[in-house]
N, C-alpha and C positions, 0 to 999 in steps of 0.2 A: 504494500500500500504506500502510495506517495500522495500527499495532499488529499487524503481520504478517498483516493481513486485507486482501483485495482490496476496494477501495472504488470505487464508481461515482460519476461526476461528475454533479452536479445541474445541469441547464440552467436551470430556472425552478421557482419554487414557485407553484402554481396556486390553491390553496385551503387552508383550515384547518378543523378541527373538533375537538370534544372527544368522544372515544370512550372509554367506560368511565373517565371522569374523567382522561383523559390527552390532552394536546394532540398532534395529528398534522397533518402537512402532506401535501397531494397534490403530488407532485413529478413533473416531466418530466425524464427522464434524457437526458443529452447523448449523441447518437449512436443513440438508440432512438426508435421511433415512438410515437405517441399511445397505442396499445394497451398499451404497457409502463408507462404512468404508474401510480404506486402510492402508497398512504398509508404514511407513515413517521413513527415516533415522533420527537418533537422531540429527544430525547436522542441519537438516531442520526444526526442531521443535523449536519454539520461545515461549515456555510456561513452564518456569521452575517451576511455582507453580503446574501445572498439573502433571509434572513429579514427584515432591515431593509427591503429594497426591497419585499418583499411587503406588509408592514404600512404602508409609505409610500403604496402605491397602493390598499390595502384596509384603511383605518383601523378599520373596524367588524367586521373578521373576528375570529372567536374566537381568544383568546389566553390565556396564563397569565402570571403575573409572571415576568419574565426573571430568570434566574440571573445572578450577578455575572459569570460567564464569558462568557455571551452578550452581556450589556450592555457589557462592556469592549471587545468586538471591533467 
């Protein structure tokens, strides 16, 4: 639970894209099958280590300037 809302755990970030001028990540959810992968807005992801890992292995993937909050973590 985060801010009184149920939050699912991200297993891995698979891809990124800019959709309507907003960065989104394709995420694989922990405990769910591939058919449940979904695109999630960057501001709805609370996994800065997974974002860093994704860009480490995909340096040319679409991105936006990191906010101070994401860059600090």
